[in-house]
KOLNU-696453 format. One record per residue (C-alpha): residue in three letters; y, x, z; residue number from 1. Coordinates in steps of 0.001 Angstrom, whole numbers. Layout:
<site><code>ALA</code><c2>Y</c2><c1>X</c1><c3>Z</c3><pos>NUM</pos></site>
...
***
This chain:
<site><code>MET</code><c2>-8441</c2><c1>63877</c1><c3>39899</c3><pos>1</pos></site>
<site><code>SER</code><c2>-6984</c2><c1>65614</c1><c3>42559</c3><pos>2</pos></site>
<site><code>LYS</code><c2>-3569</c2><c1>64962</c1><c3>43823</c3><pos>3</pos></site>
<site><code>ASN</code><c2>-1849</c2><c1>68272</c1><c3>43351</c3><pos>4</pos></site>
<site><code>ASN</code><c2>-3412</c2><c1>68080</c1><c3>39725</c3><pos>5</pos></site>
<site><code>MET</code><c2>-1405</c2><c1>65134</c1><c3>38562</c3><pos>6</pos></site>
<site><code>GLY</code><c2>1838</c2><c1>66793</c1><c3>40029</c3><pos>7</pos></site>
<site><code>ILE</code><c2>2521</c2><c1>64184</c1><c3>42132</c3><pos>8</pos></site>
<site><code>LYS</code><c2>5673</c2><c1>64846</c1><c3>44255</c3><pos>9</pos></site>
<site><code>TYR</code><c2>6474</c2><c1>63218</c1><c3>47895</c3><pos>10</pos></site>
<site><code>LYS</code><c2>10297</c2><c1>62110</c1><c3>48746</c3><pos>11</pos></site>
<site><code>ARG</code><c2>11944</c2><c1>64502</c1><c3>50966</c3><pos>12</pos></site>
<site><code>PRO</code><c2>13923</c2><c1>62907</c1><c3>53922</c3><pos>13</pos></site>
<site><code>LYS</code><c2>17244</c2><c1>61612</c1><c3>52771</c3><pos>14</pos></site>
<site><code>ARG</code><c2>18864</c2><c1>63998</c1><c3>55354</c3><pos>15</pos></site>
<site><code>GLU</code><c2>17036</c2><c1>66841</c1><c3>57035</c3><pos>16</pos></site>
<site><code>ARG</code><c2>19211</c2><c1>67907</c1><c3>60564</c3><pos>17</pos></site>
<site><code>ASN</code><c2>20100</c2><c1>71063</c1><c3>61555</c3><pos>18</pos></site>
<site><code>LYS</code><c2>17342</c2><c1>71346</c1><c3>64043</c3><pos>19</pos></site>
<site><code>THR</code><c2>19146</c2><c1>75166</c1><c3>65408</c3><pos>20</pos></site>
<site><code>ASN</code><c2>20625</c2><c1>75006</c1><c3>69028</c3><pos>21</pos></site>
<site><code>HIS</code><c2>24308</c2><c1>75461</c1><c3>68787</c3><pos>22</pos></site>
<site><code>SER</code><c2>24566</c2><c1>76922</c1><c3>72687</c3><pos>23</pos></site>
<site><code>MET</code><c2>27743</c2><c1>78849</c1><c3>73608</c3><pos>24</pos></site>
<site><code>ASN</code><c2>28631</c2><c1>81116</c1><c3>76777</c3><pos>25</pos></site>
<site><code>GLU</code><c2>31467</c2><c1>82424</c1><c3>78129</c3><pos>26</pos></site>
<site><code>ALA</code><c2>31189</c2><c1>85603</c1><c3>76169</c3><pos>27</pos></site>
<site><code>ASP</code><c2>31731</c2><c1>84084</c1><c3>73159</c3><pos>28</pos></site>
<site><code>GLY</code><c2>34516</c2><c1>81943</c1><c3>74248</c3><pos>29</pos></site>
<site><code>PHE</code><c2>36136</c2><c1>85026</c1><c3>75009</c3><pos>30</pos></site>
<site><code>LYS</code><c2>35436</c2><c1>86766</c1><c3>72071</c3><pos>31</pos></site>
<site><code>ASN</code><c2>36491</c2><c1>83936</c1><c3>70212</c3><pos>32</pos></site>
<site><code>PHE</code><c2>39945</c2><c1>83547</c1><c3>71865</c3><pos>33</pos></site>
<site><code>PHE</code><c2>40401</c2><c1>87079</c1><c3>71268</c3><pos>34</pos></site>
<site><code>ILE</code><c2>39665</c2><c1>87293</c1><c3>67635</c3><pos>35</pos></site>
<site><code>VAL</code><c2>42220</c2><c1>84106</c1><c3>66733</c3><pos>36</pos></site>
<site><code>LEU</code><c2>44761</c2><c1>86114</c1><c3>69261</c3><pos>37</pos></site>
<site><code>ALA</code><c2>45063</c2><c1>88875</c1><c3>67347</c3><pos>38</pos></site>
<site><code>SER</code><c2>44393</c2><c1>86855</c1><c3>64189</c3><pos>39</pos></site>
<site><code>VAL</code><c2>47685</c2><c1>85292</c1><c3>64772</c3><pos>40</pos></site>
<site><code>LEU</code><c2>49738</c2><c1>88166</c1><c3>65860</c3><pos>41</pos></site>
<site><code>VAL</code><c2>48529</c2><c1>89983</c1><c3>62618</c3><pos>42</pos></site>
<site><code>PHE</code><c2>49788</c2><c1>87531</c1><c3>60659</c3><pos>43</pos></site>
<site><code>ILE</code><c2>53107</c2><c1>87770</c1><c3>62735</c3><pos>44</pos></site>
<site><code>GLY</code><c2>53291</c2><c1>91015</c1><c3>62464</c3><pos>45</pos></site>
<site><code>ILE</code><c2>53090</c2><c1>90995</c1><c3>58373</c3><pos>46</pos></site>
<site><code>VAL</code><c2>55194</c2><c1>87809</c1><c3>57913</c3><pos>47</pos></site>
<site><code>TYR</code><c2>57900</c2><c1>90171</c1><c3>60363</c3><pos>48</pos></site>
<site><code>LEU</code><c2>57468</c2><c1>93382</c1><c3>58452</c3><pos>49</pos></site>
<site><code>GLY</code><c2>57772</c2><c1>91734</c1><c3>54863</c3><pos>50</pos></site>
<site><code>VAL</code><c2>61054</c2><c1>90211</c1><c3>55927</c3><pos>51</pos></site>
<site><code>LEU</code><c2>62509</c2><c1>93606</c1><c3>57355</c3><pos>52</pos></site>
<site><code>GLY</code><c2>61502</c2><c1>94816</c1><c3>53877</c3><pos>53</pos></site>
<site><code>LEU</code><c2>63142</c2><c1>92256</c1><c3>51963</c3><pos>54</pos></site>
<site><code>GLU</code><c2>66170</c2><c1>92407</c1><c3>54014</c3><pos>55</pos></site>
<site><code>LYS</code><c2>65908</c2><c1>96423</c1><c3>53076</c3><pos>56</pos></site>
<site><code>LEU</code><c2>65805</c2><c1>95675</c1><c3>49647</c3><pos>57</pos></site>
<site><code>GLY</code><c2>68493</c2><c1>93436</c1><c3>49636</c3><pos>58</pos></site>
<site><code>VAL</code><c2>66692</c2><c1>90265</c1><c3>48455</c3><pos>59</pos></site>
<site><code>PHE</code><c2>69068</c2><c1>87862</c1><c3>51173</c3><pos>60</pos></site>
<site><code>GLU</code><c2>72319</c2><c1>87568</c1><c3>50709</c3><pos>61</pos></site>
<site><code>ALA</code><c2>74162</c2><c1>90697</c1><c3>50918</c3><pos>62</pos></site>
<site><code>GLY</code><c2>77842</c2><c1>89442</c1><c3>50391</c3><pos>63</pos></site>
<site><code>TYR</code><c2>78213</c2><c1>88070</c1><c3>53326</c3><pos>64</pos></site>
<site><code>THR</code><c2>80226</c2><c1>89198</c1><c3>56092</c3><pos>65</pos></site>
<site><code>LYS</code><c2>79919</c2><c1>87455</c1><c3>59572</c3><pos>66</pos></site>
<site><code>PRO</code><c2>83588</c2><c1>86485</c1><c3>60614</c3><pos>67</pos></site>
<site><code>SER</code><c2>85202</c2><c1>88171</c1><c3>62851</c3><pos>68</pos></site>
<site><code>LYS</code><c2>86143</c2><c1>86403</c1><c3>66226</c3><pos>69</pos></site>
<site><code>GLU</code><c2>89619</c2><c1>87189</c1><c3>67635</c3><pos>70</pos></site>
<site><code>ALA</code><c2>90710</c2><c1>86812</c1><c3>71141</c3><pos>71</pos></site>
<site><code>THR</code><c2>92419</c2><c1>83822</c1><c3>71380</c3><pos>72</pos></site>
<site><code>GLU</code><c2>96395</c2><c1>84547</c1><c3>72943</c3><pos>73</pos></site>
<site><code>ILE</code><c2>97730</c2><c1>81449</c1><c3>74524</c3><pos>74</pos></site>
<site><code>SER</code><c2>101845</c2><c1>82189</c1><c3>74880</c3><pos>75</pos></site>
<site><code>THR</code><c2>103789</c2><c1>80405</c1><c3>76372</c3><pos>76</pos></site>
<site><code>GLU</code><c2>106534</c2><c1>82834</c1><c3>75119</c3><pos>77</pos></site>
<site><code>TYR</code><c2>105680</c2><c1>82260</c1><c3>71477</c3><pos>78</pos></site>
<site><code>ILE</code><c2>104920</c2><c1>79523</c1><c3>69385</c3><pos>79</pos></site>
<site><code>MET</code><c2>102850</c2><c1>79054</c1><c3>65996</c3><pos>80</pos></site>
<site><code>ILE</code><c2>104862</c2><c1>78239</c1><c3>62666</c3><pos>81</pos></site>
<site><code>GLY</code><c2>102903</c2><c1>75275</c1><c3>61867</c3><pos>82</pos></site>
<site><code>THR</code><c2>104169</c2><c1>73265</c1><c3>65629</c3><pos>83</pos></site>
<site><code>VAL</code><c2>107464</c2><c1>74105</c1><c3>64503</c3><pos>84</pos></site>
<site><code>PHE</code><c2>108135</c2><c1>70361</c1><c3>63796</c3><pos>85</pos></site>
<site><code>ASN</code><c2>106406</c2><c1>69090</c1><c3>66672</c3><pos>86</pos></site>
<site><code>ARG</code><c2>108368</c2><c1>70141</c1><c3>69890</c3><pos>87</pos></site>
<site><code>PRO</code><c2>108593</c2><c1>67311</c1><c3>72372</c3><pos>88</pos></site>
<site><code>GLU</code><c2>112787</c2><c1>67928</c1><c3>72471</c3><pos>89</pos></site>
<site><code>LYS</code><c2>115217</c2><c1>65819</c1><c3>70041</c3><pos>90</pos></site>
<site><code>ASP</code><c2>117156</c2><c1>69184</c1><c3>69314</c3><pos>91</pos></site>
<site><code>TYR</code><c2>116320</c2><c1>72939</c1><c3>69840</c3><pos>92</pos></site>
<site><code>ILE</code><c2>116437</c2><c1>75899</c1><c3>67573</c3><pos>93</pos></site>
<site><code>VAL</code><c2>113657</c2><c1>78106</c1><c3>66433</c3><pos>94</pos></site>
<site><code>ILE</code><c2>113889</c2><c1>82076</c1><c3>65770</c3><pos>95</pos></site>
<site><code>PHE</code><c2>111360</c2><c1>83862</c1><c3>63005</c3><pos>96</pos></site>
<site><code>ASP</code><c2>111064</c2><c1>87520</c1><c3>63241</c3><pos>97</pos></site>
<site><code>ASP</code><c2>108910</c2><c1>90142</c1><c3>63472</c3><pos>98</pos></site>
<site><code>TYR</code><c2>108938</c2><c1>90769</c1><c3>67236</c3><pos>99</pos></site>
<site><code>SER</code><c2>106505</c2><c1>93620</c1><c3>67648</c3><pos>100</pos></site>
<site><code>LYS</code><c2>108647</c2><c1>96255</c1><c3>66563</c3><pos>101</pos></site>
<site><code>ASN</code><c2>111804</c2><c1>94269</c1><c3>68693</c3><pos>102</pos></site>
<site><code>ILE</code><c2>114369</c2><c1>94918</c1><c3>66048</c3><pos>103</pos></site>
<site><code>ASN</code><c2>116622</c2><c1>92144</c1><c3>67024</c3><pos>104</pos></site>
<site><code>PRO</code><c2>116559</c2><c1>91993</c1><c3>71563</c3><pos>105</pos></site>
<site><code>TYR</code><c2>119996</c2><c1>91179</c1><c3>71137</c3><pos>106</pos></site>
<site><code>VAL</code><c2>119439</c2><c1>87720</c1><c3>68873</c3><pos>107</pos></site>
<site><code>ASN</code><c2>116499</c2><c1>87017</c1><c3>71629</c3><pos>108</pos></site>
<site><code>SER</code><c2>118875</c2><c1>87206</c1><c3>74591</c3><pos>109</pos></site>
<site><code>LEU</code><c2>121729</c2><c1>84838</c1><c3>72877</c3><pos>110</pos></site>
<site><code>ALA</code><c2>118711</c2><c1>82931</c1><c3>72041</c3><pos>111</pos></site>
<site><code>GLU</code><c2>117591</c2><c1>82290</c1><c3>75370</c3><pos>112</pos></site>
<site><code>ASN</code><c2>120673</c2><c1>81845</c1><c3>77410</c3><pos>113</pos></site>
<site><code>TYR</code><c2>121785</c2><c1>78970</c1><c3>74448</c3><pos>114</pos></site>
<site><code>LYS</code><c2>122879</c2><c1>75977</c1><c3>75281</c3><pos>115</pos></site>
<site><code>LEU</code><c2>119806</c2><c1>74467</c1><c3>73561</c3><pos>116</pos></site>
<site><code>ARG</code><c2>116182</c2><c1>75624</c1><c3>74159</c3><pos>117</pos></site>
<site><code>ALA</code><c2>114709</c2><c1>77723</c1><c3>71631</c3><pos>118</pos></site>
<site><code>TYR</code><c2>111709</c2><c1>78737</c1><c3>70786</c3><pos>119</pos></site>
<site><code>LYS</code><c2>110473</c2><c1>82089</c1><c3>68876</c3><pos>120</pos></site>
<site><code>VAL</code><c2>108166</c2><c1>82644</c1><c3>66155</c3><pos>121</pos></site>
<site><code>ASP</code><c2>106201</c2><c1>85830</c1><c3>65632</c3><pos>122</pos></site>
<site><code>MET</code><c2>105813</c2><c1>86670</c1><c3>62136</c3><pos>123</pos></site>
<site><code>SER</code><c2>103776</c2><c1>89886</c1><c3>62859</c3><pos>124</pos></site>
<site><code>LYS</code><c2>100856</c2><c1>87708</c1><c3>63759</c3><pos>125</pos></site>
<site><code>SER</code><c2>98381</c2><c1>87372</c1><c3>61113</c3><pos>126</pos></site>
<site><code>GLU</code><c2>98288</c2><c1>83042</c1><c3>61652</c3><pos>127</pos></site>
<site><code>ASN</code><c2>102104</c2><c1>83054</c1><c3>60705</c3><pos>128</pos></site>
<site><code>SER</code><c2>101601</c2><c1>85805</c1><c3>57878</c3><pos>129</pos></site>
<site><code>LYS</code><c2>101241</c2><c1>83368</c1><c3>54630</c3><pos>130</pos></site>
<site><code>TYR</code><c2>104682</c2><c1>81856</c1><c3>55506</c3><pos>131</pos></site>
<site><code>LYS</code><c2>106404</c2><c1>85224</c1><c3>54647</c3><pos>132</pos></site>
<site><code>SER</code><c2>107993</c2><c1>85515</c1><c3>51619</c3><pos>133</pos></site>
<site><code>ASP</code><c2>110528</c2><c1>87329</c1><c3>49519</c3><pos>134</pos></site>
<site><code>LYS</code><c2>112779</c2><c1>84616</c1><c3>49039</c3><pos>135</pos></site>
<site><code>GLU</code><c2>113743</c2><c1>81900</c1><c3>51443</c3><pos>136</pos></site>
<site><code>ASN</code><c2>113584</c2><c1>78320</c1><c3>51265</c3><pos>137</pos></site>
<site><code>THR</code><c2>116422</c2><c1>76990</c1><c3>53025</c3><pos>138</pos></site>
<site><code>ASN</code><c2>115438</c2><c1>73184</c1><c3>52029</c3><pos>139</pos></site>
<site><code>VAL</code><c2>113057</c2><c1>72625</c1><c3>54706</c3><pos>140</pos></site>
<site><code>LYS</code><c2>111345</c2><c1>69332</c1><c3>55162</c3><pos>141</pos></site>
<site><code>LYS</code><c2>108343</c2><c1>70166</c1><c3>56845</c3><pos>142</pos></site>
<site><code>ASP</code><c2>105969</c2><c1>73578</c1><c3>58216</c3><pos>143</pos></site>
<site><code>SER</code><c2>104419</c2><c1>74082</c1><c3>54838</c3><pos>144</pos></site>
<site><code>ASP</code><c2>107784</c2><c1>74378</c1><c3>52887</c3><pos>145</pos></site>
<site><code>LEU</code><c2>109032</c2><c1>77232</c1><c3>55638</c3><pos>146</pos></site>
<site><code>LYS</code><c2>109490</c2><c1>80522</c1><c3>53547</c3><pos>147</pos></site>
<site><code>ILE</code><c2>110634</c2><c1>83180</c1><c3>55823</c3><pos>148</pos></site>
<site><code>ASN</code><c2>112399</c2><c1>86526</c1><c3>54944</c3><pos>149</pos></site>
<site><code>ASP</code><c2>114069</c2><c1>87910</c1><c3>57448</c3><pos>150</pos></site>
<site><code>VAL</code><c2>115253</c2><c1>87170</c1><c3>60678</c3><pos>151</pos></site>
<site><code>THR</code><c2>115761</c2><c1>83864</c1><c3>60574</c3><pos>152</pos></site>
<site><code>MET</code><c2>117050</c2><c1>80438</c1><c3>62632</c3><pos>153</pos></site>
<site><code>ILE</code><c2>116511</c2><c1>76972</c1><c3>62129</c3><pos>154</pos></site>
<site><code>ARG</code><c2>118100</c2><c1>74336</c1><c3>63962</c3><pos>155</pos></site>
<site><code>ILE</code><c2>115731</c2><c1>71008</c1><c3>64296</c3><pos>156</pos></site>
<site><code>THR</code><c2>117634</c2><c1>67908</c1><c3>65064</c3><pos>157</pos></site>
<site><code>ASN</code><c2>115727</c2><c1>65003</c1><c3>64992</c3><pos>158</pos></site>
<site><code>GLY</code><c2>112713</c2><c1>66196</c1><c3>63264</c3><pos>159</pos></site>
<site><code>LYS</code><c2>114941</c2><c1>67282</c1><c3>60908</c3><pos>160</pos></site>
<site><code>VAL</code><c2>116793</c2><c1>71311</c1><c3>60024</c3><pos>161</pos></site>
<site><code>SER</code><c2>120285</c2><c1>70476</c1><c3>60542</c3><pos>162</pos></site>
<site><code>LYS</code><c2>121156</c2><c1>74290</c1><c3>60298</c3><pos>163</pos></site>
<site><code>TYR</code><c2>119659</c2><c1>77029</c1><c3>58787</c3><pos>164</pos></site>
<site><code>ILE</code><c2>120600</c2><c1>80632</c1><c3>59364</c3><pos>165</pos></site>
<site><code>VAL</code><c2>119390</c2><c1>84069</c1><c3>57442</c3><pos>166</pos></site>
<site><code>GLY</code><c2>120136</c2><c1>86957</c1><c3>58815</c3><pos>167</pos></site>
<site><code>ALA</code><c2>120388</c2><c1>88788</c1><c3>62426</c3><pos>168</pos></site>
<site><code>ASP</code><c2>124336</c2><c1>88916</c1><c3>62207</c3><pos>169</pos></site>
<site><code>LYS</code><c2>125093</c2><c1>85494</c1><c3>61013</c3><pos>170</pos></site>
<site><code>ILE</code><c2>122742</c2><c1>84297</c1><c3>63698</c3><pos>171</pos></site>
<site><code>GLU</code><c2>124536</c2><c1>86376</c1><c3>66545</c3><pos>172</pos></site>
<site><code>GLU</code><c2>127808</c2><c1>84831</c1><c3>65325</c3><pos>173</pos></site>
<site><code>TYR</code><c2>126124</c2><c1>81502</c1><c3>65616</c3><pos>174</pos></site>
<site><code>LEU</code><c2>124798</c2><c1>81566</c1><c3>69192</c3><pos>175</pos></site>
<site><code>LYS</code><c2>128387</c2><c1>82783</c1><c3>70467</c3><pos>176</pos></site>
***
């Protein structure tokens, strides 16, 4: 009997090595580099266009608006209403008025010439608007208790309100 008829199979080698020769020249290196670069740029472009498309469709939060930054204005003439009780003097007066309209210039000139230091609070400023009210609060212990209705003058002695006057006529009478 011959070996062919017996059906004997020979074992193949355990691992056949790839006998192809991989050599790379400069042209292949440049070609591969540009292919990779083009693929990355195409991917970034698709992502960018996708984000723009989703933004146009309103997928991203539409209710958010960036807060506007108003120019900060430092004034030596006016103080903020939150600092009314933090002044360095022991005895002083504070006048609350809408200085954008300049309705009571006589009160302001009397306050500037008064024997005590006079501070002004401009109620037309947006940061002071939350203290405007239809009814005034004459029993004030701290700045959050302030409710300003009209032209108001407060005399503060040792950090406490000693005099609370509402109305331009009454303030003029007190300052004379």
